[in-house]
N, C-alpha and C positions, 0 to 999 in steps of 0.2 A: 646559541644556548638560550638567550633571552626569548627568542621566538618560540622555542620548544616549550618553555615554561609558561607561555601566555595562556591564560584560561580561555576555554571555548566561549564564544559569544552566545548569549541567550537571546533568542528572538521571541517576539510576542506570540502567544498561542491564544486565540480568541475565536469566538463564534462569529462567523460572517453573516450579516443580515442584508438582504437587498442587493444592490449593485456591488460588484467587486472590481476595483480598478487595479490593474497590474502593469508592470513594466517588463520589457524583454528586449533582447538584442536582435537587430535586423541582420546580423552577420552570420547567424547560424540557421540551418535548415529546419531543425526541430528545437525551438528555443525553450528555455525555462522561464516560467512566469514568476515574477517577484512582487510580493507585497511591500517589501522594504527596499527602497531605492539604493541604499548603501550596503546592501547584502554583500557578504564576502565573495559570493559567486557572480556578482554583477558590478561591483565597484570599479573594476578596471575597464568596463565598457565605455568608450568615449561618448560624449553627448550626441554627436551626429549619428551614432548607431543605435541610440535608444528610442524605442517606440513604446506606445502605451495602448492598452486595450481595455475595454469594459465588458465584463460578463454580467448577465442578468442575475445569476445566482451562483452560489458556491458549487452547486452540482454541475452547472454548465462549465465552470472552470475545471472541475475535477475530471470530467469525461472528455475534455477537448482533445481531438485527434491531431491537432496542429502543433501541439507543444504539451508541456506538463508543468505542474506546480513545482517550484524549487523545493528540494527536500530540506534545505536549511531554513528558509524564511516563510514558506507558504504552505507546504503540504500538510503540516499538522493542523493549521487553522482550518483548512478545507475539510480534513477528516473529522475534526472536532465538530464542525458544523453539521455534517451528515450523520455522524454517529450519536449526536445528542439524543438521549433517551426520548422515545415517543410512545404513544399508546401501543399496547401489545398488538392491536389489530393491524398496525402499520409495520410491525417488525415480525415478519413471517418467513424471511428467507434465511436459511441456515448457511453460514459461511465459515471458513477458517482461513486465516492469513498469517504470514510472518511479517517481520519488519523489513524483509528484503525488497529491493525494487522489483518492478514488473519485468521479468526477463524477455517478454515479448515487445517491450517498448521499442520504438524506432531508434532510440539512442543506446540500446543495449544489444548484446549478442548472446544467444543461447549457447553458442559454441565456446564462449569464454566466461560463462557465468559460473560463479562459485556457489554451488547449490547447498553447501554445508557450512555456511558461515553467516554470522550476523554481527554488525557493528554494535559497539556499546551504546552509542547514541540512538541507533535505530531500535535496539531492544528496550531502552528506557522509554522511548516514544510509544512503542507498542503497549507497554504496561499502562502508561497514562491514558492512552486511547481506550484500552479495555475497561479501565475504571470508569471513564466517562460514558462509555456506551453500554455498561452493564454486561460485559462479556467476560468469559472465563479465559484463563491462560494456561497452557500446558508447555512443559519443557520438551523440546524435540531436537532431532539431529540438525535442524536448520535454524536453531535458536528458538526463542519463545514464539509460540503460535497462539493467537487468539481464536476463539470460536464462540458461536452463539447466533442469535437471530438479529437481523438488521432489516431496514427497509429496502425496497427495490432500488431506490436512488443510491443508498449507501453501498449496496452490493456492486452497482455499476462503477462507482468512484473507486472502491477498493480494487476491483478488477483492473482498472486502468492504471493504477499507481503502485500497487504492492503485489507481491507474489501471493495470490489469493485464489481460492477455489469456491465456487458457488455450489453447494450440495443440493439446494433446491428448497421448495416450499413443502409443507406438510411432513417434514422430517422430524422424527423424535429427537429429543436432546441427547447428544452423544456423551459417552464416558470420556474422561481425560485420556484413558489408555487407548481408546479408539483413535483419538486425534494423534497421539504419539506414534502409533503404528502406521497410520495414514501417511504422516510425513516421512517416516522411515522408508516406506514403499516409494514415495516420490523422490527421496534422496537417492535411492538405488537406481531408479529408472525414471528420470524426469520426463513427464509427458510433453513438456514444451520442447525438449530436445528431440524426442521421438517424432513429434509432429513436423519439426523442421527437416528431419531426415526422411520424411515420407513413410515412416513405419506405421503399421496398423496396430492400434491399441488393443490390448487383450482385455482381461477382466477389469472391471471398475475398481480402482484402488480403495474407494470408500466402502464398497460392498465387501471387499476382502478384509479390510481392517475391522469392519463391523463383525464379520463372521469369526475372525481370529480372537476377538475380545468379548464374545458373548459369554455370559456367565451361566 
């Protein structure tokens, strides 16, 4: 009972500048990278299995194909770093993303992914990130979804770590209703699952959502 009532630990959320040093376990094929050595997800790893690695930038860490930032102690700092507001000329890629993990990640399975759920902690993190990056948020069947314009680097990091979709450059700002319908279409027919099953995609869900919500 005492463990159940223990408050969730709060990890630092900060913008990462320059080199980023992380720790990870040598015992797993697709490791999680930790900024905090005593992270709950890493504290049980024995000293002999602990390795360290240096990334040149937060972007390099965020798109690494050999592991991923720990969702407890590292991911938010990485996302804060790449979503930090920049000049409008650098934020020209329209994206939308939920707080859910990337279902295409090597440590996930599209066949067992819960497409219509979001954790409370993940939803709170998404709202914080949206405020930091000047993005809007819409309520959807998959939890809150952020949308707006980001840099090319930010789009790549989001795609690697969260369930996100890059709509493209030169796109007009969407209505919240378009984002809601878009995620409803994805909830009914997840394109990640269709791709894994070798199914041919039909109409573009963003185009469909846009047509359905035209005034």
